[in-house]
C-alpha positions as CSV (number, residue, x, y, z in Angstrom):
1,M,-17.8,9.5,-19.5
2,N,-17.2,6.2,-21.2
3,N,-20.5,4.8,-22.5
4,D,-19.2,1.3,-23.3
5,I,-20.7,-1.4,-21.2
6,I,-18.3,-3.6,-19.3
7,S,-18.8,-6.5,-17.0
8,A,-16.8,-8.8,-14.8
9,I,-17.0,-11.1,-11.8
10,S,-16.4,-9.0,-8.7
11,T,-16.1,-11.8,-6.2
12,A,-13.2,-14.2,-5.8
13,N,-12.9,-17.1,-8.2
14,G,-14.0,-20.4,-6.8
15,V,-17.0,-22.1,-5.1
16,G,-18.9,-19.9,-2.7
17,G,-22.4,-19.1,-1.4
18,V,-22.9,-16.0,-3.6
19,A,-21.1,-14.5,-6.6
20,I,-21.5,-11.0,-7.9
21,I,-21.3,-10.0,-11.6
22,R,-20.8,-6.2,-11.9
23,I,-22.0,-4.4,-15.1
24,S,-21.2,-0.7,-15.7
25,G,-22.0,1.8,-18.5
26,S,-24.9,3.5,-20.2
27,G,-27.4,0.8,-21.1
28,S,-26.6,-1.5,-18.2
29,L,-30.2,-1.6,-17.0
30,E,-31.5,-2.4,-20.5
31,L,-28.9,-5.3,-20.7
32,L,-30.2,-6.6,-17.3
33,S,-33.8,-6.5,-18.6
34,K,-32.8,-9.1,-21.2
35,M,-31.6,-11.7,-18.8
36,F,-33.3,-11.0,-15.4
37,T,-37.0,-11.6,-14.7
38,P,-38.3,-10.3,-11.4
39,I,-40.4,-12.8,-9.4
40,A,-43.0,-10.0,-8.8
41,K,-45.0,-9.9,-12.0
42,N,-46.0,-6.2,-11.6
43,I,-42.4,-5.0,-11.7
44,S,-40.4,-4.3,-14.9
45,V,-36.6,-4.2,-14.8
46,L,-36.6,-0.9,-16.7
47,N,-38.6,0.6,-13.8
48,F,-36.4,-0.8,-11.0
49,E,-36.0,1.6,-8.1
50,P,-32.3,2.4,-7.7
51,Y,-30.3,0.9,-4.8
52,K,-32.9,-1.8,-4.0
53,L,-32.4,-5.5,-4.4
54,Y,-34.9,-7.4,-6.5
55,V,-35.4,-11.2,-6.4
56,G,-35.8,-13.1,-9.7
57,E,-34.6,-15.6,-12.3
58,I,-31.4,-15.2,-14.2
59,D,-31.3,-16.5,-17.7
60,C,-28.0,-18.3,-18.4
61,N,-29.2,-19.8,-21.8
62,D,-28.7,-23.5,-21.0
63,F,-30.2,-23.1,-17.5
64,K,-31.6,-20.6,-15.1
65,D,-30.5,-19.5,-11.7
66,F,-32.5,-17.9,-8.9
67,G,-30.8,-14.8,-7.5
68,M,-31.1,-11.0,-7.0
69,A,-30.2,-7.8,-9.0
70,V,-29.7,-4.2,-8.0
71,Y,-29.6,-1.0,-10.1
72,F,-27.2,1.9,-9.2
73,K,-28.3,5.1,-11.1
74,A,-25.6,7.5,-12.3
75,P,-24.0,9.5,-10.9
76,K,-24.6,7.9,-7.5
77,S,-22.8,4.7,-8.2
78,Y,-19.3,3.4,-7.7
79,T,-18.1,4.3,-11.2
80,G,-20.3,7.4,-11.6
81,E,-22.1,5.6,-14.5
82,D,-25.3,3.5,-14.6
83,M,-24.4,0.2,-12.9
84,V,-26.1,-3.1,-12.1
85,E,-25.0,-6.0,-10.1
86,I,-26.3,-9.6,-10.4
87,H,-26.1,-11.8,-7.3
88,C,-26.1,-15.4,-8.3
89,H,-25.2,-18.7,-6.6
90,G,-21.5,-19.0,-6.3
91,G,-20.8,-22.1,-8.3
92,I,-18.0,-21.7,-10.9
93,T,-20.2,-22.9,-13.8
94,I,-23.2,-20.7,-12.8
95,T,-21.0,-17.6,-12.4
96,Q,-19.2,-18.1,-15.7
97,A,-22.5,-18.7,-17.5
98,V,-24.0,-15.4,-16.1
99,L,-20.9,-13.5,-17.2
100,K,-21.0,-15.1,-20.7
101,K,-24.6,-14.1,-21.1
102,T,-23.7,-10.4,-20.4
103,F,-21.1,-10.6,-23.2
104,E,-23.6,-12.1,-25.6
105,L,-25.9,-9.1,-24.9
106,G,-23.3,-6.6,-25.8
107,S,-21.0,-6.1,-22.8
108,E,-17.3,-6.0,-23.1
109,P,-14.9,-7.8,-20.6
110,A,-13.6,-5.4,-18.0
111,T,-9.9,-5.0,-17.8
112,R,-7.9,-4.9,-14.5
113,G,-9.1,-2.1,-12.3
114,E,-11.4,-0.7,-15.0
115,F,-14.4,-0.1,-12.7
116,T,-12.2,1.9,-10.3
117,K,-10.5,3.7,-13.2
118,R,-13.9,4.8,-14.5
119,A,-14.7,6.0,-10.9
120,F,-11.5,8.1,-11.0
121,L,-12.1,9.5,-14.5
122,N,-15.7,10.4,-13.5
123,G,-14.5,12.3,-10.4
124,K,-15.7,9.8,-7.8
125,L,-12.3,9.4,-6.1
126,S,-8.8,10.7,-6.5
127,L,-5.8,8.8,-7.8
128,S,-4.3,8.6,-4.3
129,S,-7.6,7.2,-3.0
130,A,-7.5,4.5,-5.6
131,E,-4.0,3.5,-4.4
132,G,-5.3,3.3,-0.9
133,L,-8.1,1.0,-2.0
134,I,-5.6,-1.5,-3.6
135,D,-3.5,-1.2,-0.5
136,M,-6.5,-2.2,1.6
137,I,-7.3,-5.2,-0.7
138,N,-3.7,-6.4,-0.7
139,G,-3.1,-5.6,3.0
140,E,-1.6,-8.5,5.0
141,S,-1.6,-6.8,8.4
142,V,-3.9,-4.5,10.4
143,A,-1.5,-1.6,10.0
144,Q,-1.5,-2.1,6.2
145,V,-5.3,-2.0,6.0
146,K,-5.5,1.0,8.3
147,S,-3.0,3.0,6.3
148,G,-4.7,2.0,3.1
149,Y,-8.1,3.1,4.5
150,S,-6.7,6.5,5.5
151,L,-5.5,7.0,1.9
152,Y,-8.8,5.7,0.5
153,R,-10.8,8.1,2.6
154,E,-9.0,11.0,0.9
155,K,-7.0,12.3,3.9
156,L,-3.9,12.8,1.9
157,F,-6.0,14.2,-1.0
158,Q,-7.4,16.8,1.4
159,K,-3.9,17.8,2.6
160,V,-2.6,18.1,-0.9
161,N,-5.7,19.9,-2.1
162,D,-5.4,22.5,0.7
163,M,-1.8,23.1,-0.3
164,Q,-2.7,23.5,-4.0
165,N,-5.6,25.9,-3.0
166,G,-3.1,28.1,-1.1
167,L,-0.7,28.2,-4.1
168,T,-3.6,29.0,-6.5
169,Y,-4.6,31.9,-4.3
170,A,-1.0,33.2,-4.3
171,L,-0.8,32.9,-8.1
172,A,-4.0,34.9,-8.4
173,E,-2.3,37.6,-6.2
174,I,0.7,37.6,-8.5
175,G,-1.5,37.8,-11.6
176,A,-3.3,40.8,-10.2
177,D,0.0,42.6,-9.6
178,I,1.2,41.8,-13.1
179,D,-2.1,42.9,-14.7
180,Y,-2.6,46.0,-12.6
181,P,0.9,47.4,-11.8
182,E,-0.5,50.8,-11.1
183,E,-2.3,49.4,-8.0
184,D,1.0,48.7,-6.3
185,L,0.0,45.2,-5.2
186,E,3.5,43.7,-5.3
187,E,4.2,43.9,-1.6
188,L,0.8,42.2,-0.8
189,A,1.4,39.5,-3.4
190,L,4.9,38.8,-2.1
191,D,3.7,38.6,1.5
192,T,0.8,36.2,0.5
193,L,3.1,34.1,-1.7
194,E,5.9,33.7,0.9
195,K,3.4,32.8,3.6
196,N,1.7,30.2,1.5
197,L,4.9,28.8,0.2
198,T,6.3,28.4,3.7
199,M,3.1,26.6,4.8
200,V,3.4,24.3,1.8
201,K,7.1,23.7,2.5
202,D,6.5,22.8,6.2
203,E,3.6,20.5,5.3
204,I,5.6,18.7,2.6
205,T,8.6,18.3,4.9
206,L,6.3,16.8,7.6
207,L,4.8,14.3,5.1
208,I,8.2,13.3,3.8
209,S,9.5,12.7,7.3
210,G,6.8,10.0,7.8
211,Y,7.7,8.0,4.7
212,N,10.3,5.7,6.4
213,A,7.6,4.5,8.9
214,G,4.9,4.5,6.3
215,S,6.9,2.4,3.9
216,K,7.6,-0.2,6.6
217,I,3.9,-0.3,7.4
218,K,2.9,-0.9,3.8
219,N,5.7,-3.3,2.8
220,G,6.5,-4.9,6.1
221,V,9.6,-4.7,8.2
222,K,12.4,-6.8,6.8
223,V,14.4,-8.7,9.5
224,A,17.6,-10.6,8.7
225,I,18.4,-13.3,11.3
226,V,22.2,-13.6,11.3
227,G,24.7,-15.5,13.4
228,R,27.3,-18.3,13.1
229,P,26.0,-21.8,12.6
230,N,24.2,-23.7,15.4
231,T,23.4,-20.7,17.6
232,G,19.6,-21.4,17.3
233,K,18.6,-19.0,14.5
234,S,16.2,-21.5,12.9
235,S,14.8,-22.4,16.3
236,I,14.1,-18.8,17.1
237,L,12.4,-18.3,13.7
238,N,10.2,-21.4,14.3
239,R,9.3,-20.1,17.8
240,L,8.4,-16.6,16.3
241,L,6.3,-18.2,13.6
242,N,4.8,-20.8,15.9
243,Y,5.4,-23.6,13.4
244,D,8.4,-25.5,12.0
245,K,9.4,-23.4,9.0
246,A,13.2,-24.0,9.1
247,I,15.0,-27.3,9.5
248,V,16.6,-27.5,13.0
249,S,19.8,-29.7,13.3
250,S,22.9,-29.8,15.4
251,I,24.9,-30.2,12.2
252,E,26.6,-26.9,11.3
253,G,25.6,-25.4,7.9
254,T,22.1,-27.0,7.8
255,T,20.5,-23.7,6.6
256,R,22.1,-23.2,3.2
257,D,19.6,-20.8,1.8
258,V,17.4,-17.9,3.0
259,V,14.2,-19.1,4.9
260,E,11.3,-16.7,5.1
261,G,8.3,-16.3,7.4
262,S,6.0,-13.5,8.6
263,I,4.2,-12.5,11.8
264,E,2.4,-9.4,13.0
265,I,3.8,-7.3,15.9
266,D,1.5,-4.6,17.2
267,G,-0.4,-4.8,13.9
268,V,2.6,-4.4,11.7
269,K,3.9,-7.2,9.4
270,F,7.4,-8.3,10.1
271,D,9.1,-10.5,7.4
272,F,11.9,-12.7,8.8
273,F,14.8,-14.1,6.8
274,D,16.7,-16.9,8.5
275,T,20.0,-16.7,6.7
276,A,22.7,-19.3,6.3
277,G,25.2,-19.2,9.2
278,I,28.0,-16.7,8.3
279,R,31.4,-18.3,8.5
280,T,34.4,-19.3,6.4
281,S,33.5,-22.4,4.4
282,T,35.0,-24.5,1.5
283,D,31.6,-25.9,0.6
284,E,30.6,-24.3,-2.7
285,I,26.8,-24.6,-2.1
286,E,27.1,-23.3,1.5
287,M,29.2,-20.3,0.3
288,L,26.5,-19.4,-2.2
289,G,24.0,-19.4,0.7
290,I,26.4,-17.2,2.8
291,E,26.8,-14.7,0.0
292,R,23.0,-14.5,-0.4
293,S,22.8,-13.9,3.4
294,K,25.0,-10.9,3.1
295,K,22.8,-9.4,0.4
296,I,19.8,-9.9,2.7
297,I,21.6,-8.2,5.5
298,N,22.4,-5.2,3.3
299,S,18.7,-4.8,2.3
300,S,17.1,-5.4,5.7
301,D,15.5,-2.9,8.0
302,V,16.8,-4.5,11.1
303,C,19.3,-7.4,11.8
304,L,18.6,-9.9,14.5
305,A,22.1,-11.0,15.6
306,V,21.8,-14.3,17.4
307,F,24.5,-15.7,19.7
308,D,24.8,-18.8,21.8
309,G,24.4,-17.6,25.4
310,G,25.4,-21.0,26.8
311,N,28.9,-20.9,25.4
312,E,31.9,-18.6,25.2
313,F,31.7,-15.6,22.8
314,T,33.9,-16.6,19.9
315,K,36.1,-14.8,17.4
316,E,33.5,-15.6,14.8
317,D,30.8,-14.1,17.0
318,Q,32.7,-10.9,17.3
319,E,33.2,-10.8,13.5
320,I,29.4,-11.2,13.0
321,L,28.7,-8.4,15.6
322,D,31.2,-6.1,13.8
323,S,29.5,-6.9,10.5
324,V,26.1,-5.6,11.7
325,K,27.2,-2.7,14.0
326,D,26.6,-0.2,11.2
327,F,23.1,-1.5,10.6
328,N,20.0,-1.2,12.7
329,H,20.3,-4.3,14.9
330,V,19.1,-6.3,17.9
331,I,21.5,-8.5,19.8
332,V,20.0,-11.8,21.0
333,F,21.5,-14.4,23.3
334,N,19.8,-17.7,22.8
335,K,19.7,-20.8,25.1
336,K,18.8,-18.7,28.2
337,D,17.7,-22.0,29.8
338,T,21.4,-23.1,29.8
339,Y,23.2,-20.1,31.5
340,K,23.0,-18.1,34.6
341,D,24.9,-14.9,33.9
342,T,23.0,-11.9,32.5
343,K,24.0,-11.1,28.9
344,N,24.3,-7.7,27.2
345,G,21.3,-8.1,24.9
346,V,17.8,-9.7,24.7
347,E,17.9,-13.1,26.4
348,V,15.7,-15.8,24.9
349,S,15.2,-19.5,24.9
350,A,14.0,-20.9,21.7
351,K,13.5,-24.2,23.5
352,T,11.0,-22.8,26.1
353,G,9.9,-19.6,24.4
354,E,11.1,-17.5,27.3
355,G,12.0,-13.9,26.3
356,L,10.2,-14.0,22.9
357,E,7.7,-11.3,23.8
358,E,10.5,-9.0,24.9
359,L,12.3,-9.8,21.6
360,K,9.2,-8.7,19.7
361,R,9.0,-5.4,21.6
362,E,12.6,-4.7,20.9
363,L,12.2,-5.5,17.2
364,F,9.3,-3.1,17.0
365,N,11.1,-0.3,18.9
366,K,14.2,-0.7,16.7
367,S,12.1,-0.6,13.6
368,F,10.1,2.5,14.6
369,S,12.6,4.4,16.8
370,Q,10.3,7.5,16.8
371,G,7.2,5.4,17.5
372,V,4.2,5.2,15.2
373,D,1.4,7.8,15.3
374,R,-1.6,5.7,14.3
375,N,-3.6,8.9,13.5
376,A,-0.9,10.6,11.4
377,E,-1.0,10.7,7.6
378,L,2.0,8.6,6.7
379,I,3.3,8.5,3.2
380,T,3.4,4.8,2.0
381,E,3.8,5.2,-1.7
382,E,7.2,5.8,-3.3
383,R,5.4,7.6,-6.1
384,H,4.0,10.1,-3.6
385,L,7.4,10.6,-2.0
386,F,9.0,11.4,-5.4
387,A,6.2,13.9,-6.2
388,L,6.6,15.6,-2.7
389,K,10.4,15.9,-3.1
390,K,9.9,17.5,-6.5
391,A,7.3,19.9,-5.1
392,L,9.6,20.8,-2.1
393,E,12.4,21.6,-4.5
394,F,10.2,24.0,-6.5
395,A,8.8,25.5,-3.2
396,N,12.3,26.2,-2.0
397,S,13.3,27.7,-5.3
398,A,10.4,30.0,-5.2
399,I,11.1,31.1,-1.6
400,N,14.7,31.8,-2.5
401,G,13.6,33.8,-5.5
402,I,11.5,36.0,-3.3
403,K,14.4,36.6,-1.0
404,L,16.7,37.5,-3.9
405,N,14.1,39.9,-5.4
406,V,13.6,37.8,-8.5
407,P,10.8,39.2,-10.7
408,L,7.3,37.8,-9.7
409,D,6.5,36.4,-13.1
410,I,9.7,34.2,-12.9
411,V,8.9,33.1,-9.3
412,S,5.4,32.2,-10.3
413,E,6.8,29.6,-12.7
414,D,8.3,27.7,-9.7
415,V,5.0,28.0,-7.9
416,K,3.2,26.5,-10.9
417,Y,5.7,23.6,-11.1
418,C,5.2,23.0,-7.3
419,W,1.4,22.9,-7.8
420,S,1.8,20.5,-10.7
421,A,4.1,18.2,-8.8
422,L,1.5,18.0,-6.0
423,G,-1.2,17.3,-8.5
424,E,0.6,14.1,-9.5
425,I,-0.4,12.6,-6.1
426,T,-4.1,13.3,-6.5
427,G,-4.2,12.6,-10.2
428,K,-4.9,16.2,-11.3
429,T,-1.7,16.3,-13.3
430,A,-0.7,12.6,-13.4
431,S,0.3,11.2,-16.8
432,E,-1.8,8.6,-18.6
433,E,1.1,6.1,-18.2
434,I,1.1,6.5,-14.4
435,I,-2.7,6.2,-14.2
436,D,-2.7,3.0,-16.3
437,E,0.2,1.5,-14.2
438,I,-1.8,2.1,-10.9
439,F,-5.0,0.5,-12.1
440,A,-3.2,-2.4,-13.6
441,K,-2.5,-3.5,-10.0
442,F,-6.2,-4.1,-9.4
443,C,-8.0,-7.4,-10.1
444,V,-10.4,-7.5,-13.0
445,G,-13.6,-7.2,-11.0
446,K,-12.6,-4.0,-9.1
């Protein structure tokens, strides 16, 4: 446990009703006693009852503020250490003065994510739980927050921990057979090992299969709006966003760069990229926009191919359709208000808004072809995917070793590597570099 006292502002910077200064480390209560005076004269800060708010004066050197303070006694605190929080008025000058006073009394400025890192190091949460917490904080959609909360509440940790426990038991069986060969335990050890390895393999495979959907939930679905100039791509984007993000003009080539905007569909964030109209052009600036559009298409999760439903399907239209046929795509015929014949695609009118809800449903269905199980544990972190693939490789190697009658002590090495790979997810075997990288994503006060 780190005994250094650290402090930081835990609320957002700016003017607000209340600001919170968090202080953690052995001696936090003593530090508080030097700058906080309870309004009740019969109470001493050093005798504060844990987890109870006290009202009093906060000494800021040049002035005083009237606020509250609370003491969290180790180990029942966020960091697992003694902690105090000072709740002052939310003015910038007041907040900075309170923080400065803590530094003068011996506290060190907290670094990014240091409070949560201490919580991890003191066994208050797993590494995967910490990643879920930052996903919740940074979440820009309901689905992002929900998936982050699931990770934060240790659901993935429990799954991984159960797998590791099974492997640990199997390794113990192997160890017993190696240490006591006269007991003839090899057959029992092999049976236990293969059973547990198969269970781990199936569980890992299931988790990996959910990464595609989980990644989209965390990072958002990337939609490239493509089509020849003047088909209404920008108008559709503006309708989807419900405000004028893109310039709309009857002049071909108006959109010369990628225009971005985001909305939520069924709780999932969709990021739209209105690309420059794809066509042959001699305009150097327009051609740069077209090349950038092609890169966006290649990196998108789904392409929204927009065509002018009020006019003939042109050779350029066919070329655009051919260019997206190998990608996940939705065909849209715009200007529904100007034609009568049914088209082979989603029919919309950017002018009236007709067909926009159907378009949203089709985009969601195309992006999540297998649907989204809201209660499933979806892998959202690339780091977790890498660790799971590595664990699966070692699990398969161990299972093959058993089938080929490889000596148990050699098979056990693959089992240990599988256990270690899984531990990278929870933090049991994660390197210091990975740990530092994860907590660097946090803000200073968390």
